[in-house]
N, C-alpha and C positions, 0 to 999 in steps of 0.2 A: 504494500500500500504506500502511495506517495505521501511524504511528509507534508504538513500544512504549509502553504505559501501565502495565506491571507490573514494570518494572525500571529501575534507574538506577545509575550508578557512574562512577568515574574512577580512573585511576592517576596523575593529575597530569602526564601526559606531554606535554600541550599547553604546559606551562610558564607558564601564567597562572593565578594563584589566583582572581582575580575571575571567570574563565570558568567555574569549577566550584563555588565556595563561595557558597551563597545566604544564609547567616546567619553573623554573627560578633559577638562582644562588642567586640573591638578589632582591626579589620582591619589597623591599622598594624603589628601584631605577628603577622601571618600572612605567610609567605614560602615560596618554593620552597627545597628542600634537595637537594643532590646526593647525600646519603647515603640512597639509595632502596633499597627492598626489590627492586623490579624497574624496569628502565629507567633513565632519566636523572634523574627528578625525584620528590621526595616533598613533602608538605606539612609545614611546620614551624609549630607553634603555640607561641608564647611568651607568658609572663605579663608584663604591664606593671605599672603602678602599682596596678591593681585587684586584682592577684594571682590573677585568674581570667580565662581567655580561652577562648571557644568557637569552633569552626568547625562549621557545620551545612550539610547538604544537604537540600533539600526532598524529601519522599518522592514516589514515583511517584503519578500521579493516581488510580490504582486503589486506593490505600491508604486505609483508614478507621481501623480499630482494630488492625491486625496487620501486622507486618513481620518479615522475616528479613534479618539484616545480617551481613556479614563485613568485617573490616578488619584490616590489619596495623599494629601499634603498636610503636614503639621509644621506650621511656620515657626513653632517654638517661641511665640511672642509676636505681637502685632507689629513690631518695628522692623521686621525683616523684609528686604526686597526680594521678591520671587518672580521668576518668569517660567512659563511652561509653553512649549510650542514645538516648531519644527525648523530645522536648518535645511536649506536647499543646496543643490550641487554647486552653486556659485557662491556659497558661504553667506548668502542673505538669509534673513529669518522672519518668520511670522509667529506671533506669540501673544499670550495674555500676560499681563504684568500687574503685580501688586507693588505699588511704590513703597519704599522704605519709610519709616516714620510711624509712630504709634497711632496716629489718626487715620491712616490709610488702610481701609478694610475691604476694598473692592478690587476686582480684577477688570482691567480694560484691555481692549484688543489693539495690537500694533502690527503694522507692516514695516518691518526693518527700521523701527524708530519713529514712524509716523502714526500718530493716534488716528484710528479709523472712526469716521463720523458715525454715530449711532452705536458704537461699541464701547460705551462707557458703562461700567458696572454699577448696579444698585444693590445687589444682594451682598450681605455682609458676611465675611468669613469669621470663623471661630478663632479665638485667641488662645494659643497653647493647646489646641485640640486638632484632630484630623478633620479635613474637609474633602469631599468628593468633587473633583474637577472633571468635567466632561467637555471635550472639544471635537468639533468637526471642522476640518480645514481642507478646502479645495483651492488649489493655486491656479489662478487664471487672471489675465489682464482685464477681461470682462467675463461675467458669469462666475466669478469666484464666490466662494461661500466660507463664512467663518461664524460658527455658532458656539455659544458657551453656556454651560449650566453649572450651577454651584449647589451642591447638596440636593440634587434631583429637581431643582427649580431652574427653569430657563431664565437666564439673566439678560442676554441680548443676542441678536442675530444680525449678521451683516451680509449683504450681497453687493458685489461689485468687483473692484480691482484689488486682488489679494497678492498679486505677483510683483515683488519688489524690483526685479531686474530681468535679465534675459532668460533665466532658468525657471521652469515650472516643475522640476523634478525634486521630490523630497528625498533627502539622504537619511536623516535620522530625527527622532523625537528627543527632546531634552527637557530637563528641569535645571534651573539655574538659581543660585543664591548670589545676590550682588549688593554692593555699596559699602558695607562696613566690615572691616577685618574682624574675624572671630564669629561672625554670624553663621547660623546654620539652620537647616530645615531637615525634616524627616520625610521620607518618601516610601510609600508602600502600595502593594497591589496595583502595579502599573501594567496596563493592557492596551494593545494597538490592534485594531481591525481595519480591513481595507474596504468593506462593503456595507457595513452597518454598525450602529453604536453598540459596543460591548455591554454597556450597563455596568452594574456594580459587581465586577469580577473579583473574587478573592482567591487565595491560594492555600493549599495544605500540602505539607511534605509527606511523601510516602517513601519509606526506606526498607532495604532488605532486612528480613528478620529470621530467615532460615534458608538453608540450602535445599534445592530440589534434588531429585535423583540424578540430574545431569549437572555434575560439577567436575570438569575435566582439567581445569587449570590448577596450578600449584600455589599454595599459600607461602607468603614470606616467612611466617612463623607457624608453628603447629597450631591447629585449630580449624574451625569452620571457615569456608571460603567467604561467606557473606560477612563475617565479622571483620574482614580486612577492608571492605569497600563501602561500608554504610555510614562512616563518620561524616559529620557536617559541623564546621568546615572540614575540608579534605585534610587528611593526614598522609603525607607522602612516605612516612616510615612504614606504613602498613599497605600491603598490596597483594594482589594475585598476579601470577605471571604465566605465560605460555611460550614455549619454544617450538610449538608445532602448529602448522596451519590448520584451520577449521576445527580446532578444539572449542568446545562450547561450555560456558558457565551460565547457569540459570538459577535465580533466587526468587523465593516468595517474598512479598512485601506485606507490610502491615495493612489492615483494613482501613478504608475510607470511612470516616466517622461523622463528618459534618452533616451529611444528608441533604445537600442542595444539588440542583441540577448541574451535571458535569459539562463544562465547556470544552476542555481539551486537557491533555497531559503533556508535560515537558520533561523529556528524559535528559539527564545530565551525566556525562562520564568524564572523568579525569584520567588521562593515560599518557604513555610515552613509549618509545622504543629504545632498546639498548643495542648498540653495535651496528646493526644493519637496518636500513629503512624498511618499515613495515606499515601495514594499514589495519584499521580497526572497524568493525561493524557492530553497531548497537542492536540489541534484540529486545523485542517485547512479544511475549507469547500470551495469547488470549484464546481460551478454549483449545481447539485443535490446530490453530493457526499461529505460526511464528513469523512475525514481521521483522525482516532484516533491513537495516538502514543501508544506504549506499556507503561505500568505503570512505573512511576518513584517513587522510595521510597524517601520520604521527610525526612528532619531533622528538629530539633527544631530551627535552625538558618536559615536565608534566604540564599539560595544557588541557583546557576544557573543550568539550564537544557536546553539542546538544541538538535536539530536534523536537518538533511538536507534532503530535498525533491528535487530530480532532475527531477521528472515527475509530471504532473498534475494528481491527483487522479481521476478526473472526466473522463479523456480520456485515461489515461495510457501512453500518449505521452509527449513530451517536453512541457514546459510552453510557452504560448503565452502572448502577452501584454494584449489581451482582457481577458484572463483567470485570470491573475494577478490582473487586475483592477476590477475584480468582486469577489475576494475571501474574506472570513471572517476568522479571527483567533480567537482562544478561548481556553477554558479549561473545563475539568470536573474532578471529583475526587472521590475516594473511601475513605470516611471519617470514622475514627475509632470511636468507641462508646464514646459519650460525647466529641468528639474532634472537632477541627476546622482546616480548611486549608485556608491559606492566599496566595494570589498571588499579588506580588508587581510590576511585569513587564511582559508584553507579547508583543513582538516586532519582526520584521523580518529584516534580511539583505538579499537583493537580489543581487546575483552574475550575472554579465553580461559580455559578450565578447565585449571589446572595439572596436575590429576590424570588427565586423559583425553587420549590421543594422538589427533590429528586423523585421521579416517577409521576409527577403531575403531567397531565396531558398537555403537550405543547407542540402539536403538529405544525409544521411550517405551512403546508398547503393541505387542508383536509378536503376530501371529495364529498363525504357524507358521514352521518352518524346513524346508528341503529341501536335502540335499547331492547334487551331481551324482554319478552312479554310474559315470561313465566313468573318471575318474581321482581322484575324491574331493578335488579341490583347491578347489572353490567352494561356498560356503554362500549359498543364496538365502533371503530372508526377506520375508514380507508384513508390513507394519507401519503404524501410525499415528504421526505425529510432528508435534506442534504444528500441528494443523489440516489436515494433508495426509496422504494415503495414498501409500505407496511400495512398490515392489518393489526390493530392494537385493541386490547381489552383493558378497560379501566373500571374501577368502582364508581358507581353513580354518586355515592354519598360523599366521597372525598376527591374524586377524579384521579386517585392514585393509580398509575398504570401498573397492571399486573402481567401483561403479556404483549410482546411485539414480535410478529413473524414477518420476515422479509419476503417480498415478492419480486426481488431483483432490482437491478440498476435502472435508473431513468434520469435523464437530465431535466433541469427545470423547464427548458423549452419543450421537450417531449411531453412533459406533464401538462403544461399550459396549452399546448396545441392538440392535446388528446391523442397523440401518437400512442401513448400508453394511458390506461385508465384503470383505477382500482377503487371499487366501492364495496359496501358490505350490506348484508340483509340478515337480521336476526329474526327468524320466522316465528309465527304464532303456533308452533307445533314442536314436537320433539322435547328437548329439555332446554334449560337456559345455557347450555353449552353448545347448542347448535348455532352456527353462523356460516353464511355463504359469502364467498368472495367472488365478485364478478367485474367484468370490464374487458381489458385486454392487457396482457403482459407477456413476457418472453422468458420463461424459466427453462423450458425444453421445447422450444418452438412456440408459436402463437397459442395462447390459452385464454379462455374466457369465463370459465365457471368452475369453482371448486367448493366442496363442502367440508367443514370441520365439525366434529362432534365432541371435541375436547376444549371448547372455548377459544379456538384459534391457535392452539399450540401446534397442531399439525393439520394439513389439508389433504384430502384424498385427490386422486387424479382428476383431470379435466372431464366434465360431463356435459359440456355445452353442445348445442346443435352445430352442424357444419356452417361455418361463417367465413365469408370471403376475407382473405388476409387484408388487414388495414381497417376492417369494420370492427365494431365492439358492442358488447352488451351495455346499454346505457341505463337500463332500469329493469327491475324484476319484482315479482311477488309470488307467493305460494299459498295454497289453501290447506295442504297436508304434505306429508313427507314425500309422497309420490307425485303430486300435482304442482308443477311449477310453470310460471309464465315468464318469458324473457323478451325484452324489446331490443332489437338490433338497430344501432345507429350506423349510418353510412353516408358517404358523399354521393352515392348512386341511389336515386329514389326507389328503384325496384328492389334494392336490397334491404330496405327498411321494413323489417318483418316482425310480427308478433308470433313467437313460437310457444308451443305447450308440450310438456311431457306429462304422462300419466303413470310412468314407471321409474320415477326418480332419476331420469336422465339417460336411461338405456336407449330410448327412442324418442324422437321429436316429430311434431307436425307443425307446419306453418298454418296459422289461422287467418292472418290478414296482412295486407300491405298497408303500412302506416302512412298517414298523411304528412308526417314530419318526423324529424329525429326527436325522440322522447327524452325529456329530462326529469319528469315526475309522473307517477301513476298512482291511482287510488281506487280501490274497489269499494263501492258503496254498499250499504246494508240492503238495498233493494236489488242488488246484483248488477247494477250498471258500473261500467269501468270508465273513468275519466282520465285522460292523459294530458300532459302539458308539454309544450314545445320548448326546445333548448334555445330558441332564438326569438327575437321580437318580430312582429309581422302582423299581417291582417288576420291570420287564423292561429291563435295560440293554444286553444284547447280543443279536444274532441271527445265524444262520448260514444261508447258501444254498448249494446245490450247483451246480457248473458243469454244462453250459456256459451256460445261459440265466439263471441266478440269478433265477428267476421266483417262487420261494416261499421266504420266510424263516421260520425257526423260532426263536422267542425263548427266552431263558433265564428261569428263575423267580427269585423274590425270594431263595430260599435259595442260589442259585448264586453270588451276589456280595454284598458288603456293600451296605447300602441307600444309601450315599452314593457308590457307585462311578459314575463317568461319565467321558466324554472319549475319549482315544485308546486304541487297542488294536492289538496286533500278534500274528501267529502266531509261535510259537517252535519 
């Protein structure tokens, strides 16, 4: 699985500043600080003789001219001058600034020293406590954007010229303390995204706590392998080493305990080679899948290497608490002739959304929901989430997600254009563990309809009628376990069919050609079937009589507003 290229961040929980800070004016005045917003460590930025000191994080590789940034800042007193922003490739800067002096408690927006009109802050920062700063910066001569929020309150928004000079390329994000010698601020939970606001992301450290059955490297001292590489900060007197290519070391890590929605994990390794040039590959094993990072060229001195994984390599979807609590971390290496590779540290920082409880239903694009009708305790959802389609099951009472089953990969454009479709139907028969998945996906060729009898944990083979490739089932209902009705949507009008099975999908019969692609259907108590179109137009609903539903009578333009479309239900 490819490492994430659209996000970056740290809570400094690894305990080594050089591991996470890419740029600085005076590295001797950067240190860890125990007065953290979250966890054990924060970054402390102090001014030296120059009275200015920066700490910077290189932006994710996907960034060109726009970033979203969130960071917690403790100014350690109202008198400190603080800047937070970005430096461009031509060394110009765009930033928010809190002026030094006890009476200055607001952040204003600047374009390389020029105060931007309308970017004057009114929200007041805390004195001697942490504040959450959130910035969106898009660099452009015209059409630039600079938005700022303080402690979840929008303070100001600027649109216009945000480009100071020739360059629009962002190099890194930074925090700066300025003006007075000896001033300092604390920084914690610093996150950068490229496409959306990260929100209040916090970090928890996960470290090795035991060896797995796969420990092939040798310890510097007698004892367990994990005991040599779990320290924070790193201790280069303890290490594991290998002189043989492709040996593997894997370790179990402590459980994630915060219970918030997981955003990504950051794997951090400290390593070096001895005698002969060698490379290292970081490993994360989840379930039956071991994800191996691309090779990192080592140096003869201990150096830090890291990567971010925002998806579980075993499922291709977002991380769950259960998956995190079962993962192993480790390393392998390609060792040069007569050489040695040493690893001094292997540790994780887990990023989580402070505002979202883990397991809460948070589908990015949900197609539909269906509540079981037996006892009403389960909510099923068809959804797209970060490149994967899922059927999920959640408790109605808390929305805590209990089950997520992948239906394969799908890009956002494929989902939005209905190249692939995944919807759910919890029927009024069977048990509350019955759920149908329908639409179109490609697990083993085109598929359109599957049944689960275990609450969505597993689905039986496709039972759909024969459907032209590219068409899909847009709606369905059933009256008993054997009798199901499905509506086929197609760009070809003749393919828009209502099909029925009376033997649970073994055979199907076409009952009618539909007047439009169906987005909603409802069977009334009097036996009539009403359907709704998926598009606006002159005829948006149609009604058919039972029992065969062979002829549909459409409504006219005067029956409904001209923009009416979508779901429908008999009352």
